[in-house]
Backbone of each chain as ProteinMPNN parsed JSONL, in Angstrom:
{"seq_chain_A": "XXXXXXXXXXXXXXXXXXXXXXXXXXXXXXXXXXXXXXXXXXXXXXXXXXXXXXXXXXXXXXXXXXXX", "coords_chain_A": {"N_chain_A": [[87.754, -32.32, 299.248], [90.865, -33.864, 299.454], [92.991, -36.844, 299.389], [95.757, -38.948, 300.408], [95.66, -41.678, 300.761], [96.156, -43.833, 299.222], [98.847, -43.758, 298.895], [99.823, -43.977, 301.485], [98.788, -46.438, 302.042], [100.482, -47.881, 300.33], [102.955, -47.555, 301.361], [102.875, -49.008, 303.827], [102.345, -51.374, 302.591], [99.947, -52.654, 302.025], [96.846, -54.07, 301.018], [93.72, -52.802, 299.547], [91.731, -54.386, 300.626], [92.893, -55.521, 302.86], [93.157, -53.009, 304.29], [90.525, -52.329, 304.635], [89.477, -54.416, 306.123], [90.922, -53.946, 308.503], [89.728, -51.695, 309.549], [87.241, -52.17, 309.476], [85.339, -51.736, 307.383], [83.891, -51.902, 304.01], [85.691, -53.098, 301.1], [84.985, -51.536, 298.88], [84.244, -49.294, 299.901], [86.71, -48.12, 300.943], [87.865, -47.904, 298.331], [86.256, -45.899, 297.269], [86.812, -43.806, 298.976], [89.517, -43.475, 298.44], [89.502, -42.572, 295.791], [88.276, -40.108, 296.159], [85.547, -39.953, 296.094], [84.011, -40.223, 298.274], [83.688, -38.696, 301.512], [84.955, -39.647, 304.473], [83.66, -40.272, 307.825], [84.628, -38.583, 310.966], [85.268, -40.51, 312.855], [85.941, -42.821, 311.187], [88.098, -41.577, 309.811], [89.893, -41.217, 312.079], [90.223, -43.803, 312.705], [91.791, -44.735, 310.424], [93.923, -43.107, 310.848], [95.07, -44.204, 313.005], [95.667, -46.744, 312.025], [97.7, -45.964, 310.114], [99.422, -44.6, 311.643], [99.794, -41.862, 311.774], [98.99, -38.436, 311.967], [95.59, -37.199, 311.252], [95.424, -35.07, 309.403], [97.677, -35.321, 308.048], [97.295, -37.028, 305.974], [94.737, -36.365, 304.798], [93.568, -33.641, 303.08], [92.241, -30.311, 302.856], [90.471, -29.238, 299.811], [90.305, -26.775, 297.148], [87.72, -26.567, 296.396], [86.423, -27.069, 298.637], [86.115, -24.754, 299.927], [84.247, -23.344, 298.604]], "CA_chain_A": [[88.824, -33.092, 300.044], [91.774, -34.77, 298.827], [93.818, -37.564, 300.331], [96.883, -39.662, 299.992], [95.527, -43.036, 301.549], [96.65, -44.795, 298.389], [100.297, -43.69, 299.099], [99.951, -44.589, 302.871], [98.633, -47.884, 301.925], [101.704, -48.579, 299.535], [104.037, -47.481, 302.321], [102.463, -50.162, 304.648], [102.249, -52.618, 301.713], [98.692, -53.479, 302.311], [95.83, -53.926, 299.924], [92.448, -52.095, 299.874], [90.919, -55.311, 301.435], [93.46, -55.435, 304.244], [92.946, -51.809, 305.143], [89.129, -52.399, 304.809], [89.35, -55.414, 307.266], [91.4, -53.448, 309.709], [89.019, -50.505, 310.05], [85.788, -52.503, 309.601], [84.421, -51.199, 306.212], [83.976, -52.797, 302.875], [86.691, -52.687, 300.074], [84.437, -50.591, 297.966], [84.219, -47.963, 300.678], [87.996, -47.71, 300.88], [88.08, -47.455, 296.951], [85.483, -44.581, 297.126], [87.552, -42.798, 299.73], [90.834, -43.125, 297.668], [89.053, -41.817, 294.639], [87.669, -38.846, 296.493], [84.028, -39.94, 295.873], [83.286, -40.37, 299.609], [84.435, -38.275, 302.551], [84.618, -40.497, 305.618], [83.382, -39.52, 309.031], [85.81, -38.415, 311.751], [85.593, -41.816, 313.447], [86.635, -43.498, 310.282], [89.376, -40.899, 309.653], [90.787, -41.485, 313.146], [90.749, -45.26, 312.592], [92.791, -44.691, 309.424], [95.012, -42.415, 311.426], [95.702, -45.262, 313.927], [96.456, -47.752, 311.203], [98.867, -45.448, 309.362], [100.303, -44.089, 312.67], [100.1, -40.464, 311.488], [97.727, -37.593, 312.348], [94.617, -37.351, 310.104], [95.658, -33.922, 308.449], [98.784, -35.598, 307.198], [96.795, -37.694, 304.624], [93.554, -35.641, 304.353], [93.768, -32.219, 302.869], [91.187, -29.695, 302.043], [90.881, -28.666, 298.474], [89.806, -25.343, 296.883], [86.351, -26.745, 296.305], [85.821, -27.146, 299.968], [85.975, -23.426, 300.409], [83.39, -22.558, 297.735]], "C_chain_A": [[89.672, -34.013, 299.271], [92.583, -35.653, 299.775], [94.796, -38.538, 299.73], [96.924, -41.099, 300.677], [96.218, -44.067, 300.612], [98.344, -44.937, 298.713], [100.597, -44.35, 300.542], [99.835, -45.994, 302.824], [99.853, -48.621, 301.348], [102.776, -48.52, 300.537], [103.983, -48.692, 303.308], [102.419, -51.437, 303.801], [101.176, -53.384, 302.05], [97.613, -53.197, 301.19], [94.687, -53.14, 300.395], [91.712, -53.155, 300.832], [91.48, -55.35, 302.802], [93.109, -54.296, 305.034], [91.374, -51.859, 305.491], [88.844, -53.216, 306.082], [89.76, -54.652, 308.555], [90.501, -52.442, 310.326], [87.441, -50.824, 309.934], [84.79, -51.913, 308.593], [84.635, -52.174, 305.13], [85.108, -52.264, 301.936], [86.258, -51.46, 299.265], [84.432, -49.183, 298.642], [85.7, -47.274, 300.615], [88.427, -47.144, 299.354], [87.424, -46.019, 296.795], [86.324, -43.566, 297.776], [88.877, -42.384, 298.946], [90.488, -42.393, 296.424], [88.326, -40.48, 294.757], [86.178, -38.809, 296.135], [83.293, -39.819, 297.257], [84.215, -39.696, 300.774], [84.08, -38.976, 303.827], [84.227, -39.731, 306.91], [84.646, -39.432, 309.804], [86.165, -39.725, 312.517], [86.484, -42.651, 312.451], [88.02, -42.916, 309.922], [90.378, -41.267, 310.721], [91.179, -43.013, 313.095], [91.88, -45.432, 311.535], [94.137, -44.124, 309.939], [95.751, -43.521, 312.448], [96.331, -46.272, 313.131], [97.775, -47.26, 310.525], [99.888, -44.813, 310.429], [100.7, -42.676, 312.362], [98.774, -39.716, 311.822], [96.871, -37.457, 311.048], [94.935, -36.193, 309.003], [96.909, -34.131, 307.715], [98.438, -36.565, 305.822], [95.341, -37.213, 304.166], [93.86, -34.176, 304.206], [92.551, -31.555, 302.139], [91.412, -29.188, 300.738], [90.155, -27.342, 298.276], [88.226, -25.549, 296.926], [85.645, -26.767, 297.657], [85.477, -25.761, 300.493], [84.824, -22.676, 299.679], [81.945, -22.502, 298.566]], "O_chain_A": [[89.191, -34.854, 298.511], [92.841, -35.227, 300.901], [94.625, -38.913, 298.57], [97.966, -41.617, 301.078], [96.791, -45.045, 301.09], [98.955, -46.005, 298.759], [101.516, -45.155, 300.695], [100.608, -46.734, 303.433], [100.216, -49.728, 301.746], [103.545, -49.481, 300.568], [105.016, -49.312, 303.559], [102.46, -52.525, 304.376], [101.278, -54.575, 302.34], [97.598, -52.139, 300.561], [94.647, -52.805, 301.578], [91.109, -52.706, 301.807], [90.762, -55.24, 303.797], [92.799, -54.398, 306.221], [91.003, -51.44, 306.587], [88.103, -52.797, 306.971], [89.053, -54.7, 309.562], [90.491, -52.321, 311.551], [86.556, -50.012, 310.204], [83.625, -51.642, 308.886], [85.407, -53.126, 305.243], [85.43, -51.077, 301.997], [87.017, -50.525, 299.012], [84.59, -48.129, 298.027], [85.858, -46.095, 300.297], [89.158, -46.167, 299.187], [88.03, -45.099, 296.245], [86.555, -42.512, 297.185], [89.253, -41.218, 298.825], [91.297, -41.546, 296.046], [87.867, -39.844, 293.808], [85.623, -37.736, 295.9], [82.147, -39.38, 297.35], [85.361, -40.107, 300.954], [82.923, -38.888, 304.237], [84.517, -38.536, 306.978], [85.643, -40.06, 309.449], [87.346, -39.957, 312.773], [87.576, -43.107, 312.793], [88.987, -43.659, 309.751], [91.53, -41.587, 310.426], [92.306, -43.4, 313.405], [92.815, -46.201, 311.756], [95.236, -44.541, 309.572], [96.976, -43.555, 312.559], [97.443, -46.692, 313.452], [98.761, -47.984, 310.388], [101.045, -44.546, 310.103], [101.832, -42.289, 312.65], [97.684, -40.277, 311.928], [97.374, -37.584, 309.931], [94.704, -36.412, 307.814], [97.272, -33.323, 306.861], [99.198, -36.75, 304.872], [94.848, -37.722, 303.159], [94.365, -33.546, 305.135], [91.977, -32.011, 301.15], [92.513, -28.697, 300.488], [89.463, -26.867, 299.177], [87.529, -24.701, 297.483], [84.445, -26.516, 297.774], [84.651, -25.615, 301.394], [84.464, -21.559, 300.049], [80.983, -21.897, 298.092]]}, "seq_chain_B": "XXXXXXXXXXXXXXXXXXXXXXXXXXXXXXXXXXXXXXXXXXXXXXXXXXXXXXXXXXXXXXXXXXXXXXXXXXXXXXXXXXXXXXXXXXXXXXXXXXXXXXXXXXXXXXXXXXXXXXXXXXXXXXXXXXXXXXXXXXXXXXXXXXXXX", "coords_chain_B": {"N_chain_B": [[63.352, -37.727, 337.566], [65.183, -35.317, 335.726], [64.674, -32.571, 333.272], [66.71, -32.599, 331.366], [67.665, -35.19, 331.387], [65.515, -36.516, 330.422], [65.321, -35.484, 327.854], [67.792, -36.583, 326.835], [67.068, -39.388, 327.089], [64.84, -39.454, 325.264], [66.267, -38.778, 322.952], [68.079, -40.958, 322.684], [66.354, -42.961, 322.306], [65.15, -42.207, 319.906], [67.362, -42.374, 318.228], [67.916, -45.072, 318.311], [65.617, -46.015, 316.919], [66.079, -44.795, 314.43], [68.408, -46.053, 313.676], [67.649, -48.65, 313.282], [67.878, -51.75, 311.818], [67.42, -54.811, 310.046], [68.892, -58.097, 310.489], [71.292, -59.231, 307.962], [70.502, -61.77, 306.823], [67.733, -61.449, 306.43], [67.231, -60.379, 303.974], [67.189, -62.326, 302.178], [64.778, -63.781, 303.036], [62.994, -61.697, 302.475], [63.324, -61.571, 299.621], [62.375, -64.095, 298.944], [59.666, -64.074, 299.955], [58.629, -61.998, 298.5], [59.052, -62.883, 295.78], [57.442, -65.184, 295.768], [54.862, -64.025, 296.268], [54.658, -62.495, 293.737], [54.607, -64.487, 291.98], [52.263, -65.967, 292.728], [50.356, -64.025, 292.329], [50.361, -64.026, 289.49], [49.3, -66.635, 289.084], [47.029, -66.475, 290.324], [45.632, -64.608, 288.688], [45.655, -65.863, 286.116], [44.926, -68.6, 286.456], [43.127, -69.139, 288.53], [39.711, -69.307, 289.397], [36.545, -67.729, 290.171], [35.687, -65.779, 293.116], [38.346, -64.21, 294.011], [39.333, -61.826, 295.094], [40.047, -61.248, 297.755], [42.377, -62.807, 297.971], [43.953, -61.389, 296.221], [44.31, -58.86, 297.555], [45.599, -59.821, 299.751], [47.95, -60.913, 298.693], [49.09, -58.446, 297.697], [49.678, -57.21, 300.005], [51.619, -58.992, 301.065], [53.553, -58.875, 299.205], [54.43, -56.289, 299.556], [55.445, -56.402, 302.155], [57.464, -58.208, 301.761], [59.207, -56.711, 300.109], [59.805, -54.686, 301.872], [61.112, -55.969, 303.824], [63.396, -56.448, 302.392], [64.316, -54.012, 301.962], [64.893, -52.855, 304.485], [66.97, -54.666, 305.394], [70.289, -55.297, 306.638], [73.348, -54.802, 304.801], [75.811, -57.218, 303.598], [78.38, -56.479, 304.466], [78.079, -53.915, 306.407], [78.627, -50.624, 306.457], [79.487, -47.081, 307.191], [79.32, -45.867, 304.822], [77.506, -47.4, 303.302], [75.209, -46.954, 304.89], [74.995, -44.287, 304.496], [74.404, -44.14, 301.651], [72.082, -45.461, 301.695], [70.335, -43.843, 303.11], [70.278, -41.709, 301.206], [69.093, -43.025, 299.177], [66.436, -43.52, 300.254], [65.591, -40.872, 300.52], [65.419, -40.095, 297.836], [63.523, -41.763, 296.906], [61.31, -41.074, 298.465], [60.802, -38.346, 297.596], [60.348, -38.855, 294.927], [58.262, -40.55, 294.97], [56.173, -39.027, 296.069], [55.786, -37.052, 293.979], [55.032, -38.87, 292.009], [52.635, -39.806, 292.951], [51.192, -37.453, 292.881], [51.254, -36.697, 290.172], [50.734, -38.853, 288.505], [48.012, -39.843, 288.509], [46.854, -37.87, 286.751], [48.225, -38.264, 284.457], [47.523, -40.95, 283.818], [44.786, -40.5, 283.446], [44.766, -38.592, 281.269], [46.092, -40.0, 279.27], [44.324, -42.353, 278.88], [42.152, -40.946, 278.001], [43.166, -39.926, 275.614], [43.818, -42.214, 274.138], [41.383, -43.68, 273.903], [38.4, -42.085, 273.083], [36.529, -40.439, 275.686], [37.621, -41.965, 277.779], [38.669, -43.449, 280.903], [37.435, -42.29, 284.109], [38.639, -39.757, 286.225], [40.88, -40.823, 288.69], [42.293, -41.239, 291.823], [45.595, -42.551, 292.946], [46.004, -45.928, 294.379], [46.997, -47.056, 297.716], [48.638, -49.232, 297.59], [49.782, -49.042, 295.155], [51.342, -46.672, 295.266], [53.045, -47.254, 297.591], [54.278, -49.608, 296.55], [55.674, -48.55, 294.272], [57.397, -46.674, 295.629], [58.922, -48.289, 297.265], [60.209, -49.772, 295.115], [61.578, -47.829, 293.841], [63.348, -47.078, 295.934], [64.975, -49.479, 296.371], [65.888, -49.938, 293.922], [67.508, -47.62, 293.497], [69.188, -47.591, 295.645], [70.725, -49.993, 295.117], [71.865, -49.212, 292.709], [73.322, -46.934, 293.268], [75.086, -48.227, 295.003], [76.494, -49.804, 293.287], [77.753, -47.869, 291.633], [79.442, -46.838, 293.479]], "CA_chain_B": [[64.123, -37.443, 336.404], [65.078, -33.959, 335.265], [64.479, -32.359, 331.909], [67.882, -32.898, 330.521], [67.743, -36.705, 331.276], [64.299, -36.885, 329.728], [65.665, -35.254, 326.398], [68.665, -37.699, 326.523], [66.346, -40.653, 326.935], [64.135, -39.386, 324.054], [67.268, -38.818, 321.9], [68.702, -42.273, 322.397], [65.225, -43.849, 321.747], [65.043, -41.807, 318.425], [68.579, -42.896, 317.417], [67.707, -46.592, 318.084], [64.672, -46.231, 315.91], [66.521, -44.433, 313.085], [69.44, -46.977, 313.199], [67.129, -49.993, 313.193], [67.96, -52.504, 310.43], [67.238, -56.191, 310.256], [70.057, -58.737, 309.936], [71.57, -59.443, 306.514], [69.732, -62.913, 306.306], [66.371, -61.122, 306.188], [67.059, -59.998, 302.515], [66.786, -63.573, 301.518], [63.445, -63.919, 303.372], [62.326, -60.727, 301.658], [63.237, -61.909, 298.337], [61.522, -65.166, 298.749], [58.302, -63.624, 300.074], [58.27, -61.079, 297.242], [58.862, -63.723, 294.589], [56.211, -66.077, 295.981], [53.743, -63.176, 296.091], [54.567, -62.202, 292.438], [54.165, -65.816, 291.264], [51.01, -66.215, 293.192], [49.506, -63.015, 291.568], [50.176, -64.367, 288.169], [48.682, -67.802, 289.138], [45.589, -65.982, 290.623], [45.064, -63.828, 287.51], [45.403, -66.706, 284.899], [44.315, -69.936, 286.636], [42.093, -69.303, 289.499], [38.348, -68.787, 288.971], [35.674, -67.354, 291.295], [35.946, -64.504, 293.934], [39.705, -64.141, 294.669], [39.696, -60.505, 295.466], [40.646, -61.312, 299.052], [43.825, -63.241, 297.677], [44.658, -60.308, 295.55], [44.679, -57.963, 298.562], [46.561, -60.516, 300.69], [49.286, -60.874, 298.038], [49.501, -57.16, 297.657], [50.35, -57.002, 301.386], [52.841, -59.867, 301.299], [54.593, -58.333, 298.352], [55.057, -55.055, 300.334], [56.277, -56.867, 303.388], [58.792, -58.858, 301.255], [60.027, -55.597, 299.736], [60.172, -53.916, 303.066], [62.257, -56.739, 304.499], [64.659, -56.323, 301.562], [64.768, -52.513, 302.108], [65.451, -52.695, 305.826], [68.005, -55.581, 305.832], [71.652, -54.888, 306.45], [74.227, -55.415, 303.877], [76.751, -58.191, 304.228], [79.373, -55.518, 305.178], [77.45, -52.68, 306.613], [79.408, -49.463, 307.1], [78.969, -45.806, 307.104], [78.955, -45.485, 303.314], [76.105, -48.105, 302.926], [74.142, -46.247, 305.66], [74.695, -42.983, 303.841], [73.705, -44.535, 300.419], [70.69, -45.931, 301.988], [69.529, -42.612, 303.345], [70.096, -41.077, 299.984], [67.929, -43.743, 298.333], [65.189, -43.138, 300.817], [65.296, -39.414, 300.214], [64.97, -39.98, 296.469], [62.238, -42.686, 296.892], [60.307, -40.317, 299.142], [60.402, -37.276, 296.748], [59.762, -39.268, 293.578], [56.953, -41.182, 295.27], [55.25, -37.947, 296.224], [55.619, -36.573, 292.73], [54.372, -39.91, 291.285], [51.326, -39.771, 293.449], [50.521, -36.236, 292.399], [51.23, -36.589, 288.767], [50.464, -40.128, 287.727], [46.552, -39.855, 288.113], [46.567, -37.082, 285.528], [48.883, -38.976, 283.264], [46.576, -42.112, 283.408], [43.509, -39.928, 282.994], [45.103, -38.05, 280.028], [46.434, -41.071, 278.269], [43.031, -43.104, 278.563], [41.254, -40.297, 277.165], [43.669, -39.654, 274.274], [43.745, -43.464, 273.511], [40.011, -43.886, 273.502], [37.73, -40.912, 273.626], [35.671, -40.803, 276.837], [38.177, -43.085, 278.577], [38.6, -43.627, 282.273], [37.241, -41.189, 284.807], [39.845, -39.379, 287.023], [40.85, -41.612, 290.013], [43.606, -41.117, 292.526], [46.279, -43.827, 293.072], [45.788, -46.532, 295.623], [48.122, -46.93, 298.679], [49.657, -50.207, 297.24], [50.521, -48.611, 294.022], [52.315, -45.724, 295.705], [54.069, -47.87, 298.318], [55.108, -50.376, 295.711], [56.481, -47.618, 293.526], [58.373, -46.112, 296.452], [59.947, -49.294, 297.574], [60.854, -50.204, 293.927], [62.639, -46.801, 293.571], [64.511, -47.072, 296.918], [65.661, -50.667, 296.241], [66.76, -49.798, 292.503], [68.381, -46.501, 293.572], [70.131, -48.107, 296.546], [71.64, -50.877, 294.487], [72.56, -48.479, 291.601], [74.366, -46.091, 294.021], [76.14, -49.148, 295.593], [77.196, -50.315, 292.163], [78.7, -46.919, 291.175], [80.234, -46.094, 294.575]], "C_chain_B": [[64.02, -36.029, 335.928], [64.869, -33.802, 333.812], [65.533, -32.917, 330.978], [67.991, -34.624, 330.338], [66.633, -37.092, 330.45], [64.63, -36.63, 328.208], [66.63, -36.358, 326.039], [68.009, -38.91, 326.197], [65.575, -40.634, 325.594], [65.046, -39.56, 322.815], [67.74, -40.152, 321.623], [67.6, -43.253, 321.782], [65.078, -43.554, 320.13], [66.076, -42.42, 317.546], [68.48, -44.337, 317.208], [66.773, -46.825, 316.976], [65.288, -45.818, 314.467], [67.77, -45.388, 312.67], [68.907, -48.507, 313.115], [67.29, -50.715, 311.853], [67.951, -53.947, 311.018], [68.57, -56.828, 309.879], [70.152, -59.097, 308.518], [70.653, -60.605, 305.949], [68.303, -62.507, 305.948], [66.136, -60.741, 304.735], [66.7, -61.237, 301.848], [65.283, -63.866, 301.767], [62.562, -63.011, 302.557], [62.136, -61.077, 300.342], [62.31, -63.029, 298.036], [59.985, -64.803, 298.828], [57.779, -62.954, 298.888], [58.077, -61.952, 296.048], [57.574, -64.545, 294.545], [54.945, -65.226, 295.58], [53.475, -62.833, 294.532], [53.92, -63.429, 291.628], [52.709, -66.012, 291.515], [49.972, -65.247, 292.452], [49.431, -63.386, 290.131], [49.213, -65.675, 288.166], [47.1, -67.477, 289.35], [44.853, -65.43, 289.404], [44.77, -64.81, 286.253], [44.757, -68.063, 285.167], [43.148, -69.899, 287.502], [40.66, -68.691, 289.038], [37.634, -68.362, 290.391], [36.12, -66.051, 291.997], [37.37, -64.665, 294.619], [40.151, -62.799, 294.97], [40.365, -60.578, 296.809], [42.134, -61.791, 298.879], [44.672, -62.138, 297.152], [45.136, -59.326, 296.486], [45.69, -58.537, 299.428], [47.96, -60.458, 300.042], [50.084, -59.506, 297.876], [50.395, -56.767, 298.929], [51.664, -57.803, 301.487], [53.987, -59.39, 300.302], [55.213, -57.109, 298.976], [55.827, -55.367, 301.443], [57.618, -57.434, 302.917], [59.789, -57.662, 300.715], [60.515, -54.807, 300.793], [61.215, -54.664, 303.753], [63.52, -56.604, 303.694], [65.107, -54.974, 301.819], [65.394, -52.332, 303.433], [66.571, -53.723, 306.421], [69.361, -54.943, 305.761], [72.287, -55.497, 305.282], [75.136, -56.421, 304.609], [77.831, -57.33, 305.024], [78.588, -54.052, 305.298], [78.242, -51.604, 307.27], [78.861, -48.177, 306.803], [78.647, -45.412, 305.74], [77.668, -46.227, 303.037], [74.938, -47.383, 303.587], [73.897, -44.912, 304.887], [73.989, -43.259, 302.396], [72.308, -44.811, 300.64], [69.758, -44.782, 302.324], [69.381, -41.802, 302.117], [68.936, -41.672, 299.163], [66.523, -43.499, 298.949], [64.68, -41.768, 300.515], [64.68, -39.313, 298.749], [63.613, -40.591, 296.214], [61.105, -41.8, 297.387], [59.728, -39.145, 298.125], [59.721, -37.84, 295.468], [58.413, -39.986, 293.788], [55.872, -40.166, 295.455], [54.839, -37.343, 294.862], [54.866, -37.512, 291.833], [52.865, -39.973, 291.703], [50.515, -38.59, 293.042], [50.333, -36.215, 290.901], [50.551, -37.724, 287.933], [48.825, -40.228, 287.433], [46.181, -39.028, 286.882], [47.048, -37.66, 284.371], [47.852, -40.121, 282.831], [45.2, -41.582, 282.846], [43.644, -39.332, 281.473], [45.256, -39.188, 278.948], [45.148, -41.963, 277.968], [42.171, -42.306, 277.746], [41.751, -39.908, 275.816], [43.543, -40.914, 273.468], [42.246, -43.747, 272.905], [39.157, -42.752, 274.08], [36.591, -41.336, 274.674], [36.129, -41.947, 277.615], [37.837, -43.164, 280.085], [38.222, -42.329, 282.896], [38.562, -41.002, 285.73], [39.761, -40.225, 288.293], [42.284, -41.462, 290.531], [44.289, -42.578, 292.661], [45.98, -44.634, 294.312], [47.045, -46.581, 296.458], [49.16, -47.985, 298.102], [50.366, -49.765, 296.132], [51.639, -47.607, 294.364], [53.418, -46.335, 296.549], [55.037, -48.852, 297.552], [56.116, -49.614, 294.861], [57.67, -47.112, 294.399], [59.433, -47.128, 296.782], [60.78, -49.687, 296.365], [62.085, -49.08, 293.755], [63.663, -46.802, 294.64], [65.425, -48.266, 296.702], [66.499, -50.418, 294.995], [67.694, -48.695, 292.72], [69.485, -46.875, 294.648], [71.203, -48.903, 295.802], [72.429, -50.273, 293.368], [73.687, -47.712, 292.305], [75.451, -46.997, 294.524], [77.135, -49.691, 294.511], [78.252, -49.312, 291.661], [79.533, -46.193, 292.23], [81.704, -46.104, 294.271]], "O_chain_B": [[62.911, -35.535, 335.728], [64.876, -34.811, 333.106], [65.267, -33.588, 329.98], [68.345, -35.18, 329.299], [66.816, -38.067, 329.721], [64.269, -37.454, 327.368], [66.39, -37.053, 325.051], [68.284, -39.497, 325.151], [65.609, -41.616, 324.853], [64.755, -40.271, 321.854], [67.828, -40.536, 320.456], [67.849, -44.135, 320.959], [64.928, -44.428, 319.277], [65.855, -42.883, 316.427], [68.857, -44.861, 316.16], [67.011, -47.699, 316.142], [64.999, -46.468, 313.463], [68.106, -45.49, 311.49], [69.677, -49.443, 312.906], [66.807, -50.212, 310.839], [68.347, -54.252, 312.144], [69.322, -56.265, 309.084], [69.111, -59.266, 307.883], [70.114, -60.51, 304.846], [67.689, -63.233, 305.166], [64.994, -60.763, 304.274], [65.881, -61.176, 300.93], [64.57, -64.172, 300.812], [61.538, -63.428, 302.015], [61.027, -60.974, 299.818], [61.557, -63.001, 297.063], [59.178, -65.146, 297.964], [56.713, -63.244, 298.344], [57.074, -61.824, 295.345], [56.808, -64.612, 293.584], [54.129, -65.609, 294.741], [52.336, -62.861, 294.066], [52.974, -63.363, 290.843], [51.959, -66.213, 290.56], [48.891, -65.666, 292.038], [48.409, -63.051, 289.531], [48.377, -65.758, 287.267], [46.167, -68.021, 288.758], [43.688, -65.719, 289.133], [43.823, -64.612, 285.492], [44.125, -68.639, 284.281], [42.186, -70.613, 287.221], [40.589, -67.662, 288.365], [38.102, -68.627, 291.499], [36.908, -65.305, 291.416], [37.472, -65.223, 295.712], [41.361, -62.615, 295.104], [41.354, -59.856, 296.929], [43.032, -61.265, 299.538], [45.835, -61.936, 297.502], [46.28, -58.896, 296.342], [46.605, -57.826, 299.843], [48.958, -60.06, 300.644], [51.309, -59.386, 297.9], [51.484, -56.193, 298.915], [52.682, -57.291, 301.953], [55.18, -59.514, 300.579], [56.429, -56.932, 298.914], [56.816, -54.691, 301.726], [58.683, -57.224, 303.498], [61.005, -57.711, 300.899], [61.605, -54.247, 300.67], [62.165, -54.06, 304.25], [64.616, -56.642, 304.254], [66.322, -54.788, 301.896], [66.421, -51.657, 303.499], [66.999, -53.683, 307.575], [69.584, -54.103, 304.89], [71.876, -56.55, 304.795], [75.252, -56.514, 305.831], [78.058, -57.587, 306.206], [78.538, -53.231, 304.382], [78.505, -51.64, 308.471], [77.8, -48.117, 306.182], [77.713, -44.636, 305.54], [76.755, -45.588, 302.515], [73.866, -47.206, 303.008], [72.76, -44.495, 304.67], [73.029, -42.559, 302.073], [71.436, -44.437, 299.857], [68.6, -44.732, 301.911], [68.322, -41.189, 301.986], [68.048, -41.026, 298.607], [65.551, -43.296, 298.221], [63.491, -41.548, 300.286], [63.69, -38.634, 298.474], [62.746, -40.093, 295.495], [60.035, -41.78, 296.779], [58.533, -38.997, 297.869], [58.68, -37.357, 295.021], [57.558, -40.016, 292.903], [54.737, -40.403, 295.04], [53.648, -37.145, 294.625], [54.121, -37.055, 290.966], [51.981, -40.17, 290.87], [49.3, -38.683, 292.872], [49.304, -35.738, 290.423], [49.937, -37.533, 286.883], [48.388, -40.611, 286.348], [45.326, -39.414, 286.085], [46.399, -37.604, 283.327], [47.417, -40.207, 281.682], [44.598, -42.149, 281.934], [42.792, -39.548, 280.612], [44.593, -39.224, 277.911], [44.955, -42.283, 276.796], [41.49, -42.829, 276.864], [40.958, -39.589, 274.931], [43.22, -40.847, 272.282], [41.994, -43.98, 271.723], [39.147, -42.47, 275.279], [35.886, -42.338, 274.554], [35.36, -42.79, 278.076], [36.679, -42.924, 280.428], [38.597, -41.29, 282.353], [39.376, -41.903, 285.936], [38.696, -40.333, 288.901], [43.279, -41.544, 289.811], [43.64, -43.612, 292.508], [45.694, -43.991, 295.322], [48.1, -46.18, 295.966], [50.363, -47.726, 298.103], [51.561, -50.054, 296.064], [52.74, -47.685, 293.819], [54.592, -46.038, 296.328], [56.243, -48.951, 297.779], [57.278, -50.007, 294.757], [58.815, -47.126, 293.945], [60.633, -46.906, 296.623], [61.976, -49.927, 296.532], [63.268, -49.373, 293.578], [64.824, -46.543, 294.323], [66.634, -48.08, 296.844], [67.705, -50.662, 295.01], [68.76, -48.789, 292.112], [70.631, -46.453, 294.488], [72.389, -48.574, 295.829], [73.534, -50.727, 293.072], [74.859, -47.847, 291.954], [76.624, -46.623, 294.496], [78.312, -49.969, 294.74], [79.382, -49.665, 291.322], [80.19, -45.18, 291.994], [82.496, -45.556, 295.037]]}, "name": "protein", "num_of_chains": 2, "seq": "XXXXXXXXXXXXXXXXXXXXXXXXXXXXXXXXXXXXXXXXXXXXXXXXXXXXXXXXXXXXXXXXXXXXXXXXXXXXXXXXXXXXXXXXXXXXXXXXXXXXXXXXXXXXXXXXXXXXXXXXXXXXXXXXXXXXXXXXXXXXXXXXXXXXXXXXXXXXXXXXXXXXXXXXXXXXXXXXXXXXXXXXXXXXXXXXXXXXXXXXXXXXXXXXXXXXXXXXX"}
């Protein structure tokens, strides 16, 4: 799974901390999601979608390894 | 109550049990209880005379309780990632604990016989040793995973 959360965050001009507070997780969790080390749950993905005002699949994309 | 409602009721009870965590403040209580137990263990071993076997057993229990409190306390910011990391650490601790309980008696037996011929006789591990090891692995693994997340 790949994502463009860092880009979306830059568009909104918010820090990892701000985003973490908005969706009720720790800053480290946002960092791990951005670095593709952690795949969030559907609930968290939908919360991100609400913050960014975009559908989930516009900032989360399946990568080749997800089909293996 | 029909069967489906009973199943739902069972499921919600199970979920409550699996999601059970103590508030974050309990980690401090756990650290204090574990630290006092360890200090008292040293005091008992080096200073106290007479029959203090009961104290040794009591301190073993309080050390386990302290570590259990540390283990089941929530983080300052508890989110789905910390829940996932905690679950991973419990899995690892369980597997490593079982392997430890199976292998360690043979290691102790082998080493004691190599070091001095006719060393100790074979004996299984005690519950305290296994539980302490599992709790240590869980806590260490959880905090290591959290550091590298």
